[in-house]
PLY file of the C-alpha trace (Angstrom):
ply
format ascii 1.0
element vertex 227
property float x
property float y
property float z
element edge 226
property int vertex1
property int vertex2
end_header
-1.20 41.27 -24.80
0.88 38.12 -24.43
-1.36 35.18 -25.32
0.94 32.45 -23.99
-0.74 32.38 -20.52
-4.09 31.66 -22.21
-2.59 28.86 -24.28
-0.72 27.37 -21.33
-3.81 27.53 -19.09
-6.00 25.80 -21.67
-3.39 23.11 -22.34
-2.81 22.56 -18.62
-6.51 22.48 -17.75
-7.38 20.08 -20.57
-4.48 17.76 -19.74
-5.26 17.81 -16.02
-8.95 17.17 -16.71
-8.08 14.15 -18.86
-5.74 12.72 -16.21
-8.06 13.38 -13.27
-11.14 12.08 -15.08
-9.44 8.77 -15.80
-7.79 8.34 -12.40
-10.64 9.80 -10.35
-13.29 7.66 -12.05
-11.27 4.47 -11.68
-10.51 5.16 -8.01
-14.15 6.04 -7.33
-15.29 2.83 -9.05
-12.87 0.83 -6.91
-13.97 2.66 -3.75
-17.76 2.21 -4.11
-17.37 -1.57 -3.84
-15.59 -1.37 -0.49
-16.70 -0.55 3.05
-14.85 -0.19 6.32
-13.03 2.23 8.57
-9.77 1.85 6.68
-11.42 3.00 3.46
-13.00 5.95 5.26
-9.51 7.00 6.34
-8.37 6.57 2.75
-11.11 9.00 1.70
-9.51 11.56 3.98
-6.24 11.21 2.09
-8.00 11.51 -1.27
-9.80 14.68 -0.17
-6.83 16.27 1.58
-5.81 18.54 -1.34
-9.28 20.07 -1.17
-8.86 21.37 2.39
-5.13 22.11 2.44
-3.94 25.55 1.27
-2.73 25.29 -2.35
0.70 26.56 -1.31
1.02 23.65 1.14
0.01 21.22 -1.61
2.61 22.77 -3.90
5.30 22.58 -1.23
4.55 18.91 -0.53
4.70 18.18 -4.26
8.02 20.02 -4.44
9.36 17.85 -1.62
8.02 14.74 -3.35
9.34 15.51 -6.85
12.35 17.64 -5.90
15.87 16.55 -6.64
16.57 15.75 -2.98
13.76 13.15 -2.81
14.14 9.53 -3.87
11.61 9.87 -6.68
13.06 13.18 -7.81
16.58 11.77 -7.89
15.34 8.77 -9.88
13.60 11.03 -12.41
16.66 13.27 -12.68
18.74 10.17 -13.31
16.47 9.37 -16.26
16.85 12.90 -17.56
13.32 13.90 -16.53
13.23 17.32 -14.85
9.67 17.75 -13.70
10.06 20.74 -11.37
9.77 24.13 -13.10
8.50 22.63 -16.36
5.14 22.56 -18.13
4.36 18.99 -16.97
4.70 20.33 -13.43
1.71 22.62 -14.07
-0.32 19.56 -15.08
0.78 17.63 -11.98
-0.08 20.55 -9.68
-3.48 21.09 -11.30
-4.23 17.35 -11.28
-3.49 16.94 -7.58
-5.49 20.00 -6.51
-8.51 19.04 -8.64
-8.53 15.29 -7.97
-10.86 15.55 -4.92
-13.56 17.29 -6.98
-13.60 14.58 -9.64
-13.33 11.80 -7.08
-16.28 13.06 -5.01
-18.43 13.71 -8.07
-17.63 10.36 -9.68
-18.22 8.44 -6.47
-21.58 10.16 -5.89
-22.64 9.47 -9.48
-21.63 5.81 -9.30
-23.35 5.29 -5.95
-26.62 6.59 -7.39
-26.79 3.80 -9.96
-29.60 1.37 -9.15
-28.05 -1.30 -6.88
-30.44 -4.13 -7.91
-29.35 -3.62 -11.52
-25.72 -4.15 -10.56
-26.57 -7.16 -8.39
-28.55 -8.70 -11.24
-25.53 -8.40 -13.51
-23.34 -10.05 -10.89
-25.86 -12.85 -10.47
-25.72 -13.46 -14.21
-21.95 -13.88 -13.96
-20.77 -10.53 -15.30
-17.27 -9.54 -14.22
-16.72 -6.38 -12.18
-14.78 -4.77 -15.01
-17.67 -5.39 -17.43
-20.23 -4.10 -14.92
-18.17 -0.97 -14.45
-17.69 -0.43 -18.18
-21.13 -1.34 -19.52
-23.49 -0.46 -16.65
-21.99 1.96 -14.16
-20.21 4.31 -16.56
-23.14 4.84 -19.00
-25.62 5.44 -16.17
-23.28 7.69 -14.19
-22.12 9.66 -17.23
-24.09 12.90 -16.49
-22.48 13.16 -13.06
-19.06 12.40 -14.51
-19.50 15.13 -17.11
-20.33 17.62 -14.36
-17.19 16.57 -12.51
-15.11 17.08 -15.65
-16.37 20.64 -16.06
-15.72 21.45 -12.39
-12.25 19.93 -12.71
-11.48 22.01 -15.79
-12.67 25.23 -14.16
-10.72 24.53 -10.97
-7.55 23.62 -12.88
-7.87 26.86 -14.82
-7.68 28.84 -11.59
-4.94 26.98 -9.73
-2.31 29.36 -8.41
-0.42 28.35 -5.27
0.51 24.77 -6.14
1.44 25.72 -9.70
3.61 28.63 -8.58
5.65 26.53 -6.13
6.04 23.38 -8.25
6.25 24.88 -11.75
7.35 28.45 -11.08
6.44 31.53 -13.08
8.34 31.16 -16.35
6.77 33.26 -19.16
5.95 31.13 -22.17
6.61 27.87 -20.28
4.74 27.71 -16.97
3.06 31.10 -16.60
-0.65 30.30 -16.58
-3.46 32.86 -16.39
-3.62 33.15 -12.56
0.15 33.64 -12.39
0.11 36.18 -15.20
-2.69 38.11 -13.49
-0.91 38.13 -10.13
2.40 39.34 -11.51
0.68 41.90 -13.74
-0.90 43.37 -10.62
2.45 43.19 -8.81
4.14 45.14 -11.61
1.36 47.74 -11.73
0.02 46.68 -15.16
-3.65 46.83 -14.14
-4.91 46.96 -17.72
-3.25 43.66 -18.61
-4.53 42.09 -15.38
-8.06 43.18 -16.25
-7.83 41.75 -19.76
-6.51 38.42 -18.51
-9.16 38.30 -15.78
-11.90 38.86 -18.37
-10.51 36.02 -20.48
-10.41 33.72 -17.43
-14.01 34.53 -16.51
-15.13 34.05 -20.12
-13.52 30.61 -20.38
-15.02 29.48 -17.07
-18.48 30.76 -18.00
-18.26 29.06 -21.39
-17.45 25.73 -19.72
-20.31 26.07 -17.22
-22.70 27.24 -19.96
-21.83 24.23 -22.11
-22.59 21.95 -19.17
-25.96 23.65 -18.58
-26.91 23.39 -22.26
-25.93 19.72 -22.35
-27.90 18.99 -19.18
-30.96 20.79 -20.57
-30.64 18.85 -23.82
-30.56 15.53 -21.95
-33.63 16.52 -19.92
-35.44 17.40 -23.11
-34.61 14.03 -24.65
-35.77 12.24 -21.51
-39.06 14.17 -21.47
-39.72 13.33 -25.11
-39.08 9.64 -24.42
-41.55 9.71 -21.50
-44.18 11.50 -23.59
-43.83 8.97 -26.41
-44.33 6.10 -23.98
0 1
1 2
2 3
3 4
4 5
5 6
6 7
7 8
8 9
9 10
10 11
11 12
12 13
13 14
14 15
15 16
16 17
17 18
18 19
19 20
20 21
21 22
22 23
23 24
24 25
25 26
26 27
27 28
28 29
29 30
30 31
31 32
32 33
33 34
34 35
35 36
36 37
37 38
38 39
39 40
40 41
41 42
42 43
43 44
44 45
45 46
46 47
47 48
48 49
49 50
50 51
51 52
52 53
53 54
54 55
55 56
56 57
57 58
58 59
59 60
60 61
61 62
62 63
63 64
64 65
65 66
66 67
67 68
68 69
69 70
70 71
71 72
72 73
73 74
74 75
75 76
76 77
77 78
78 79
79 80
80 81
81 82
82 83
83 84
84 85
85 86
86 87
87 88
88 89
89 90
90 91
91 92
92 93
93 94
94 95
95 96
96 97
97 98
98 99
99 100
100 101
101 102
102 103
103 104
104 105
105 106
106 107
107 108
108 109
109 110
110 111
111 112
112 113
113 114
114 115
115 116
116 117
117 118
118 119
119 120
120 121
121 122
122 123
123 124
124 125
125 126
126 127
127 128
128 129
129 130
130 131
131 132
132 133
133 134
134 135
135 136
136 137
137 138
138 139
139 140
140 141
141 142
142 143
143 144
144 145
145 146
146 147
147 148
148 149
149 150
150 151
151 152
152 153
153 154
154 155
155 156
156 157
157 158
158 159
159 160
160 161
161 162
162 163
163 164
164 165
165 166
166 167
167 168
168 169
169 170
170 171
171 172
172 173
173 174
174 175
175 176
176 177
177 178
178 179
179 180
180 181
181 182
182 183
183 184
184 185
185 186
186 187
187 188
188 189
189 190
190 191
191 192
192 193
193 194
194 195
195 196
196 197
197 198
198 199
199 200
200 201
201 202
202 203
203 204
204 205
205 206
206 207
207 208
208 209
209 210
210 211
211 212
212 213
213 214
214 215
215 216
216 217
217 218
218 219
219 220
220 221
221 222
222 223
223 224
224 225
225 226
């Protein structure tokens, strides 16, 4: 069995999770401090990849980064060929998973005790310090859950990755692509093996999250009992 789809999927999922965690958390932190109809409309844009078919997302990304677009032509001029490359798998996975991390991070940040944040502001703390030293530590369990969901979703991206990155064995062929084309070629045994690996990785990620959550609950219970 060719192991390159497993390696590429893990590398893509980890890279996309890192990118989306950083960007999604920062955008969510910026968004929770703002109210208004315009920002509600902006939420619709942020969540759009969640409701659009992945193939549509991939096609829009192809139009955006393709050679005929302004950005694509600029990148090509710099010698950067994003389309049909491994970075394209990361871009596709990042865009399709961004709404999950954004929603989770925003919900976690909004659950932080508001009087605590207001007290810090009253004492003269800057917004960046409040975000770094108060919001992030208190919202960390929710952010961790969002990271696991992002990783699992990135692992299973198919449509956007296929259109933007293509199906190049050893370069852009992730697990979902390898499974699909194994089925197309009649290699059911290989498709089954790759599917089992995909399920095992996803279950391992979810199991790690459950164990970590249970561990935190146990620590919290022990602290309460000691008090």
